[in-house]
C-alpha positions in Angstrom: 73.2 86.3 98.1 75.9 85.4 95.2 76.9 89.1 95.3 77.8 88.4 98.9 79.7 85.0 98.5 81.7 86.8 95.6 82.7 89.4 98.1 83.2 87.0 100.9 85.6 85.1 98.5 87.7 88.6 98.2 87.9 89.2 101.6 89.0 85.7 102.1 92.0 86.3 99.6 92.9 89.8 101.4 92.9 88.1 104.8 94.9 85.1 103.7 97.7 87.6 102.1 98.0 89.1 105.7 98.1 85.8 107.4 100.9 84.5 105.3 102.9 87.9 105.4 102.4 87.2 109.4 103.5 83.7 109.4 106.5 84.5 107.3 108.0 86.6 110.0 106.5 89.8 109.6 106.7 91.8 113.1 103.3 92.1 114.6 102.5 95.6 116.5 101.8 93.6 120.0 103.4 91.0 121.6 102.0 88.4 123.8 102.9 88.6 127.9 102.4 85.8 130.0 102.3 86.8 133.8 102.9 83.7 136.3 101.2 84.0 139.5 101.4 81.4 142.5 98.8 78.9 143.0 95.5 79.4 144.2 93.1 76.8 145.5 89.2 77.9 145.0 86.5 75.3 146.4 82.9 75.7 145.4 79.9 74.2 147.0 78.2 72.0 144.1 75.5 73.9 142.8 71.7 72.4 144.3 70.2 72.6 140.7 72.9 69.5 139.6 72.6 67.3 142.7 72.7 64.0 141.3 72.5 65.0 137.8 74.3 63.0 135.2 75.2 65.7 132.9 77.9 66.4 130.1 78.6 70.3 129.8 80.1 71.4 126.3 82.8 74.3 126.4 82.1 76.9 124.2 85.7 76.3 123.1 85.0 73.0 122.0 81.7 74.2 120.2 83.2 77.0 118.3 86.8 75.1 117.5 85.9 74.4 113.9 83.4 76.6 111.5 82.7 73.3 109.5 81.5 71.5 112.4 77.6 70.5 113.5 76.5 70.0 116.6 76.3 66.1 115.3 80.0 66.4 115.0 80.4 67.9 118.4 78.2 65.3 120.4 79.7 62.2 118.3 83.2 63.5 119.7 82.5 64.7 123.0 79.5 62.7 124.6 78.4 59.2 124.9 75.7 60.1 122.3 76.2 58.0 119.0 75.3 59.8 115.7 73.6 58.1 112.9 74.8 60.2 109.8 73.5 59.3 106.4 76.5 61.1 104.8 78.0 64.3 104.9 75.8 67.3 104.8 72.6 65.1 105.2 70.5 63.9 108.1 72.3 63.0 111.3 70.1 61.9 114.5 71.0 61.2 117.9 70.7 57.9 120.0 71.5 58.5 123.4 72.0 55.0 125.7 70.9 53.2 122.9 67.3 54.8 122.0 65.7 56.1 119.4 66.3 59.7 117.8 62.7 60.7 119.0 63.6 59.5 122.6 66.2 62.4 122.7 64.7 66.2 123.7 66.2 69.1 122.2 66.1 72.7 123.3 66.8 76.0 122.2 66.7 78.9 124.9 63.8 76.9 126.4 61.7 75.9 123.3 61.8 72.5 122.3 63.0 71.8 118.7 61.8 68.5 118.1 59.5 68.0 115.2 56.1 67.6 116.1 55.7 65.4 113.0 58.8 63.3 113.5 59.6 63.8 116.8 63.7 63.9 116.0 66.0 66.5 115.2 68.2 66.7 112.6 71.7 67.9 114.3 73.5 68.5 110.8 71.2 71.5 110.5 73.1 72.8 113.7 76.0 74.7 113.0 78.0 74.6 116.5 79.6 78.0 115.8 75.9 79.4 116.6 75.7 77.9 119.6 77.2 79.5 122.8 76.1 77.1 125.6 75.1 73.1 125.4 74.6 70.4 127.9 73.7 66.6 127.5 71.3 65.4 130.1 71.4 61.9 130.6 68.8 59.6 131.6 66.5 61.0 134.4 68.5 64.2 134.8 66.3 65.4 131.3 63.3 65.3 133.7 63.8 68.9 134.4 64.9 70.0 131.2 61.3 68.5 129.7 59.6 65.4 129.1 59.7 62.4 126.9 63.5 62.0 126.9 63.6 58.4 127.4 67.4 58.7 126.5 67.7 62.0 127.6 68.2 65.5 126.9 70.3 68.0 125.0 70.0 71.9 125.9 71.1 74.8 123.7 71.3 78.2 124.0 72.4 81.4 122.4 73.5 84.8 124.4 75.1 88.2 123.4 78.7 88.5 125.1 78.4 89.3 128.5 78.6 93.0 129.4 80.5 93.9 125.9 81.2 97.3 125.3 81.3 99.1 122.1 81.5 97.0 118.8 83.0 93.8 118.4 83.3 91.4 115.0 84.5 88.1 114.1 84.9 86.7 110.5 86.1 83.1 109.7 86.4 82.0 106.1 87.0 78.3 105.2 87.7 76.6 101.9 87.7 72.6 102.0 87.9 69.8 100.1 85.0 68.6 97.4 84.3 72.6 96.6 83.3 73.6 100.0 83.0 77.5 101.2 82.1 78.5 104.4 81.3 81.9 105.9 81.0 83.2 109.6 80.1 86.8 110.7 79.5 87.9 114.0 78.6 91.4 114.6 78.2 92.2 118.9 77.4 95.9 120.2 76.7 96.7 123.7 77.1 99.1 126.7 75.6 99.2 130.1 72.0 98.4 129.5 72.0 96.8 125.8 73.6 93.3 124.3 73.2 93.0 120.8 74.7 89.7 118.7 74.2 88.8 115.1 75.7 85.9 113.6 75.6 84.9 109.9 76.6 81.2 108.7 76.7 80.5 104.9 77.8 76.9 103.6 77.9 75.7 100.2 79.7 72.4 99.2 79.4 70.4 95.6 80.3 67.4 98.0 81.2 65.1 95.1 84.0 63.3 97.2 85.5 60.5 95.5 85.2 56.8 97.1 86.1 53.1 96.4 82.6 51.5 95.8 82.9 48.0 97.9 79.4 47.6 97.1 79.7 46.7 93.3 82.1 44.8 91.4 83.2 45.2 87.8 84.5 41.9 86.4 87.3 41.2 84.1 86.9 38.5 80.9 89.4 36.9 78.7 89.1 36.8 74.9 86.4 33.6 75.6 84.3 35.8 77.6 85.2 33.9 80.9 85.6 36.0 84.2 89.1 35.8 85.4 89.1 38.7 88.0 87.2 41.8 89.3 87.6 45.2 90.8 85.9 47.7 92.7 85.1 50.8 90.7 86.2 54.0 91.7 83.2 56.6 91.9 81.9 60.2 93.1 79.0 60.6 95.6 76.2 61.8 93.5 73.6 64.5 94.0 74.9 65.4 97.2 75.5 69.0 97.0 74.0 71.2 99.5 73.8 75.1 100.7 72.7 76.0 104.2 72.3 79.8 105.4 71.5 80.9 108.8 71.2 84.2 110.9 71.1 84.3 114.6 70.0 87.5 116.5 70.2 88.1 120.0 68.9 91.0 122.1 69.2 91.5 125.7 68.1 94.7 127.7 69.0 94.7 131.5 67.7 97.6 133.1 69.9 97.4 135.8 67.4 96.5 139.0 67.1 92.9 138.5 65.1 92.8 135.3 66.7 91.6 131.9 64.5 91.3 128.9 65.6 89.3 125.6 64.9 88.3 122.1 66.3 85.5 120.1 65.7 84.8 116.3 66.9 82.1 114.2 66.1 82.1 110.7 67.4 78.8 108.5 67.3 78.2 104.9 68.9 74.9 103.0 68.7 73.0 100.1 70.3 69.8 100.1 70.4 66.9 97.7 69.7 63.7 98.9 72.9 61.4 97.7 72.2 58.4 95.9 73.1 54.9 97.0 76.0 53.2 96.4 74.2 50.2 95.1 72.0 52.5 92.6 72.8 52.2 89.2 70.8 55.0 87.6 73.0 57.7 86.7 72.3 61.3 88.5 71.1 62.7 85.2 68.3 60.1 85.1 67.4 60.7 88.6 67.5 63.2 91.2 66.1 64.0 94.8 66.3 67.1 96.6 65.2 68.6 100.4 64.2 72.2 101.1 63.9 73.6 104.5 63.0 77.1 105.6 62.5 77.6 109.3 62.0 80.8 111.7 62.6 80.4 115.3 61.7 83.6 118.0 62.0 83.5 121.5 61.0 86.5 123.7 62.0 86.2 127.3 61.9 88.1 130.5 64.0 87.3 134.0 63.7 88.9 137.3 66.7 88.2 139.8 66.6 88.5 143.2 68.9 87.2 145.9 66.6 84.1 146.6 64.4 84.4 143.7 64.4 84.0 140.0 61.4 84.7 137.9 61.4 83.9 134.3 58.9 84.2 131.1 59.0 83.3 127.8 56.9 83.1 124.6 57.9 81.9 121.3 57.1 80.8 117.6 58.3 78.1 114.9 57.6 77.9 111.5 59.0 75.4 109.2 58.3 74.6 105.3 59.3 71.6 104.4 60.0 70.2 101.4 60.9 67.1 99.1 61.1 66.3 95.5 61.7 63.6 93.5 62.2 63.5 89.6 62.7 60.1 87.9 63.0 58.8 84.5 59.3 58.1 82.7 61.4 56.0 80.1 62.5 57.1 76.2 64.1 60.2 75.7 61.2 62.1 77.9 62.9 64.5 80.4 62.6 63.8 84.2 59.3 64.1 85.6 58.7 65.2 89.0 57.1 61.9 90.5 57.2 63.2 94.5 56.2 66.1 95.7 55.7 66.3 99.4 55.0 69.7 101.5 54.9 70.2 105.1 54.0 73.4 107.0 54.4 73.5 110.6 53.6 76.1 112.9 54.1 76.3 116.7 52.9 78.8 119.5 55.2 78.2 122.6 54.8 79.8 126.0 56.6 79.1 129.5 57.0 80.6 133.0 59.8 79.3 135.3 60.1 80.1 138.9 63.4 79.3 141.4 63.3 80.0 145.0 66.3 79.4 147.2 65.7 79.3 150.6 69.0 79.8 152.4 72.0 77.6 151.3 70.1 74.2 151.4 67.2 74.5 149.8 66.1 75.0 146.1 62.2 74.9 145.1 61.6 75.0 141.6 58.3 75.4 139.5 57.9 75.3 135.4 55.1 75.6 133.2 55.5 74.9 129.3 52.6 74.9 126.5 52.6 74.3 122.8 50.4 74.5 120.3 51.4 72.7 117.2 49.4 73.5 113.8 50.6 70.7 111.2 49.4 70.6 107.2 51.2 67.7 105.4 50.8 66.6 101.8 52.0 64.2 99.3 51.6 64.3 95.6 52.5 61.2 93.6 52.6 59.9 90.3 51.0 56.4 90.1 51.2 55.6 86.5 53.4 56.6 83.3 50.3 58.3 81.9 50.3 60.8 84.6 48.0 59.6 87.0 48.6 61.2 90.6 47.7 60.2 94.2 47.3 63.0 97.0 47.4 62.0 100.3 48.5 63.9 103.6 46.9 65.1 106.7 45.7 68.6 108.7 45.7 68.3 112.5 46.8 70.7 115.8 47.6 69.4 119.0 47.8 71.2 122.2 50.7 70.2 124.6 51.3 71.1 128.4 53.7 70.1 130.8 54.3 71.1 134.4 57.1 70.4 136.8 57.6 71.2 140.5 60.8 70.3 141.7 62.9 70.1 145.4 66.5 70.0 146.1 67.9 69.6 149.8 71.3 69.5 151.1 71.0 68.8 154.7 74.8 68.5 155.3 77.9 69.4 153.0 78.2 65.7 151.9 75.2 64.7 151.2 72.2 66.2 148.6 68.6 64.9 147.6 66.2 66.0 144.9 62.7 65.1 143.6 61.2 66.2 140.4 57.6 65.9 139.8 56.2 66.5 135.9 53.0 66.0 134.5 52.0 66.1 130.9 49.0 66.6 128.6 48.8 65.8 124.8 45.4 66.9 123.4 42.9 65.0 125.3 45.6 62.4 126.9 47.2 63.2 130.1 50.3 61.0 131.2 50.5 59.4 134.2 52.7 61.6 136.8 56.7 61.2 136.0 59.1 61.2 139.0 62.6 61.6 139.1 64.5 61.1 142.6 68.2 62.3 142.5 70.8 61.8 145.5 74.7 62.9 145.8 77.2 61.8 148.5 80.6 63.0 148.9 82.3 60.2 150.0 85.7 61.8 150.3 87.1 65.4 150.0 90.3 64.0 149.3 89.9 63.7 145.5 86.4 64.9 145.8 85.2 61.3 145.2 81.1 61.8 144.4 78.5 59.1 144.4 75.6 60.1 142.4 72.2 58.2 141.7 69.2 58.8 139.7 66.0 57.0 138.9 63.0 57.9 136.9 59.7 57.0 135.1 59.2 58.4 132.1 57.0 58.7 128.8 56.9 59.9 125.5 53.2 60.3 123.5 53.1 59.5 119.8 54.4 62.0 117.0 51.6 63.6 114.5 53.1 61.3 111.6 52.7 58.3 114.2 48.9 58.9 114.4 47.7 60.5 110.9 50.4 59.9 108.5 48.7 58.6 105.1 48.9 55.9 104.2 49.8 54.3 107.9 49.0 56.2 110.5 47.7 54.7 113.6 45.6 56.9 115.7 45.3 53.9 118.8 49.1 53.9 119.6 49.8 54.0 123.1 52.2 56.2 125.0 55.8 54.4 125.4 56.9 54.5 128.8 60.1 53.8 130.4 62.1 53.3 133.9 65.4 54.5 133.9 68.4 53.9 136.8 71.9 55.1 136.8 74.7 55.6 139.5 78.2 56.6 139.3 81.5 58.1 140.8 83.1 61.0 140.3 86.3 62.4 141.3 88.6 65.5 140.8 92.1 66.0 141.3 93.5 69.4 141.0 96.7 71.5 141.1 98.7 68.6 141.6 102.5 69.1 140.8 104.5 66.6 139.0 108.2 67.3 138.8 107.1 71.3 138.7 104.2 70.7 136.3 100.8 71.6 137.3 98.1 68.8 136.4 94.5 68.5 137.1 92.4 65.9 136.2 88.8 64.5 136.5 86.9 61.2 135.6 83.5 59.7 135.8 81.7 56.5 135.3 78.4 55.7 135.6 76.2 52.5 135.0 72.7 52.6 133.8 69.6 50.3 133.2 66.5 51.3 131.4 63.4 49.6 130.3 61.2 51.0 127.6 57.5 49.1 127.2 55.5 50.1 124.4 58.4 50.8 122.0 56.8 52.4 118.8 57.9 51.1 115.6 57.4 51.2 112.3 56.5 47.8 110.4 55.5 46.4 106.8 51.9 46.0 106.5 50.2 43.3 104.2 48.8 46.2 102.3 52.1 47.4 101.0 52.8 50.2 103.4 54.3 50.7 106.6 52.4 51.4 110.0 53.5 52.3 113.1 52.6 49.5 116.2 53.5 49.3 120.1 55.6 46.0 119.3 59.0 46.3 121.7 60.0 46.1 125.4 63.7 47.4 124.9 66.1 46.8 127.8 68.8 49.0 127.5 71.7 49.0 130.0 75.4 50.0 129.8 78.4 52.0 131.0 79.5 55.7 130.2 83.1 56.7 131.1 84.6 60.3 130.8 87.9 61.7 131.8 89.9 65.3 131.3 93.4 66.2 131.9 94.8 69.5 131.7 98.8 70.0 132.4 100.9 73.3 132.2 104.0 71.5 131.0 106.2 75.0 131.4 107.9 76.8 129.0 104.6 78.0 127.3 103.6 74.3 126.8 100.0 73.4 127.8 98.3 69.9 127.4 94.5 68.9 127.1 93.1 65.3 127.0 89.5 64.4 127.0 87.9 61.2 126.4 84.8 58.8 126.6 84.1 55.3 126.4 80.6 53.7 126.3 79.2 50.1 126.6 75.6 50.4 125.2 73.3 47.1 125.0 69.9 47.7 123.6 68.1 44.6 123.4 64.9 43.9 121.9 62.3 42.0 124.4 59.2 42.5 122.6 56.7 39.8 121.5 57.8 38.1 117.7 55.5 39.4 114.9 55.6 36.7 113.2 57.1 33.1 113.0 59.6 34.4 111.2 60.9 37.1 113.4 64.3 36.6 114.6 64.4 40.0 116.4 64.1 38.9 119.8 66.6 39.0 122.4 68.9 41.0 119.7 70.7 44.5 119.6 68.6 47.1 118.2 69.9 48.0 114.7 72.8 50.8 113.9 73.6 51.0 117.8 77.0 50.3 118.1 78.0 48.1 121.4 81.2 50.0 121.3 82.4 53.5 121.1 85.4 55.7 122.0 86.6 59.1 121.3 89.4 61.2 122.7 90.7 65.0 122.0 94.1 65.9 122.6 95.4 69.8 122.4 98.8 70.7 122.5 99.5 74.8 122.6 102.6 76.6 122.4 103.2 80.3 122.0 100.1 80.9 119.8 100.2 77.4 118.3 97.7 74.8 118.9 97.5 71.4 117.5 94.4 69.4 117.6 93.8 65.7 117.5 90.9 63.8 117.6 90.1 60.2 117.4 86.9 58.0 117.6 85.9 54.4 117.4 82.6 52.7 116.6 82.3 48.8 117.0 80.2 47.0 114.3 76.6 48.1 113.7 73.5 45.6 112.6 71.6 47.0 110.0 68.8 44.1 110.2 66.7 43.2 113.6 68.0 39.7 113.2 71.3 40.6 113.4 72.4 38.4 110.7 76.3 38.3 109.9 76.4 36.1 107.0 75.8 38.7 104.7 77.9 41.5 104.2 74.9 43.8 103.9 73.5 42.8 107.5 76.5 44.0 109.5 78.8 47.5 109.2 82.3 47.1 110.0 84.0 48.6 112.9 86.0 51.9 112.0 88.4 54.4 113.4 88.6 57.9 112.8 91.4 60.1 113.0 91.4 64.3 112.7 93.9 66.4 113.1 94.6 70.4 112.6 97.3 73.1 113.4 96.2 76.6 114.1 98.5 79.8 114.6 97.2 82.8 116.4 98.4 86.4 115.7 97.9 89.6 118.0 97.9 92.9 116.3 97.3 96.1 117.8 94.4 96.5 115.0 93.2 92.8 115.3 93.4 89.5 116.6 94.1 86.7 113.3 94.5 83.1 113.2 95.3 80.6 110.2 93.9 77.1 110.8 94.6 73.8 108.3 92.9 70.6 108.9 92.9 66.9 107.7 90.1 64.9 108.4 90.0 61.2 107.9 93.5 61.1 108.1 94.4 57.7 107.5 91.7 57.4 104.4 89.3 54.8 106.0 87.1 53.5 104.1 83.4 53.3 106.0 79.8 53.6 106.1 77.6 55.1 109.0 74.6 53.8 107.4 74.3 50.6 104.9 74.9 51.8 101.5 75.4 55.5 102.6 79.2 56.5 100.7 81.2 58.6 103.2 84.5 60.7 102.2 88.2 59.7 102.9 90.8 61.7 103.5 89.9 65.5 103.5 91.3 69.0 103.9 90.5 72.4 105.1 91.8 76.0 105.2 90.5 78.4 107.5 91.1 82.3 108.8 89.6 84.1 111.2 90.1 87.8 111.8 88.2 89.9 114.8 89.2 93.5 114.9 90.4 95.1 118.1 88.5 98.7 118.3 89.3 100.6 121.2 91.9 98.6 122.6 
């Protein structure tokens, strides 16, 4: 692998030279041509499948706008999801509508990615450049995708290019601050029947960014030893290096008679240091943490398409080897000793069958059946004494999960649509009650396409294997979490407006939601010295989500695009007090900001693209009592500003682009999680090359 990376460095140097020569005025062999036509208005009826759905699709251009972005970055900037990040290159989890990370279900090509052990997904391990399709389903809308999405669901997909003929290649090289190197290669091939796409992504980073540590003070004294002042020390992120390697292979075969076969494979190998806290006074030479993961995901599928009927079947397999190691100081001059070695092996066999039947233009009937068989073996070895005494704990469990869905969507008139989904789930020997979801949309006005959407659902999420069996602390008497969620919103679209000879399109949506979740599972400390999960919380989550998009053709080759979202999220604990000193009742859940917002602006002209991204998060509490008297009880609000400039060149032999970016433009000092440092202003330089064979 090191040899391959070394070779890529040389390729980068050569491509950078080509780009610089072009940038300085080297004439290109092919020039861009712009053809202008009269405006054309296209009217399309709303899809039956999306009746009443609160859904945020993410464009491929958004997913592929920067090689350094993980899916965590994309979701935080382009949706109302709050990403709780433990630092650059470390764990990033999602909170949708004020719920826990395990309440957001994630699928890839139909197969669930949520860990059967932890119930959540680390979005920092999903490079956005590897994803072709992504959509966020809010609240009740997630019932159609999968069960357990008390907050919602994120559906991801990868696929080869559509009807590609011959070979296609794209290479991207990035060099960024803190010794960070990103390489991406995509090779595609296709003919009338076969389509193939192979993607390779590799990133390494020392990740030793400097920061001012406002959690420590260095005091200054005079000759008499009296304290006369203090300063905040300048430090570097310690033990934060990481390297990730991904390979994604997609292969499809279209028979030409309505049958299509497909195979998708995704291999991930990750080795990451766990950064030290900024309140840790140990040196990284006397303490180190590391997390390793190797994961293989396979999905094979078949589809049969007819004018009114679509049938699909999928089979898949997931293998994960997850390890955590901690080396600590035994004292004296002894070398570091491995004090914790945690290894988990997960195997999941997956199968699914889908059927969609359209009866005319007004009815859609849906049936889905999904099965997962999990096998998990987890073990922890811990040094219990300086003399080398150890303790080994863990569990070895299997669980079968089955989920079935029946749905119907009906549009009696052009203006009105209604839908009903019924889902039932089985886990082990337990069965959840029926999960219903009701959807309605009404076109209030054709002028502006003013659309009213509403939905309601009852949902359930069963405990994870760690919740039930983790040693020590697992609780096999936990009840299933259950919740009701309601939402209603307005959407309107104004397209092809003309303002002083400029063409403008505008779309906006506002949604209000209300959700109650009973028997919320929380891990709490026990008098025995360890933590254990219990059904203690009754959480009321309510708020407002807004999003808007504007696209304008300003003339003379200028184009402007603006995308924005704003959310108000109240997530309040109304459960029973756990002790006389419990002050969490009626308080906002930890790490959930009440206010959040993001804006993305794009200005393009003749191959130049200026991209500006702005985001804001209000204060987040770090304690369930919402204490503000202590500096450690609340994290301050912060604004984030990112800027990039890209220039695209078109040659006869290739498409080439150069891009420079500045992240955290105004050098904001902030924390997403308490005592986890985040980088200040940092830079990146990227080059992309796509040969144009046969054109």
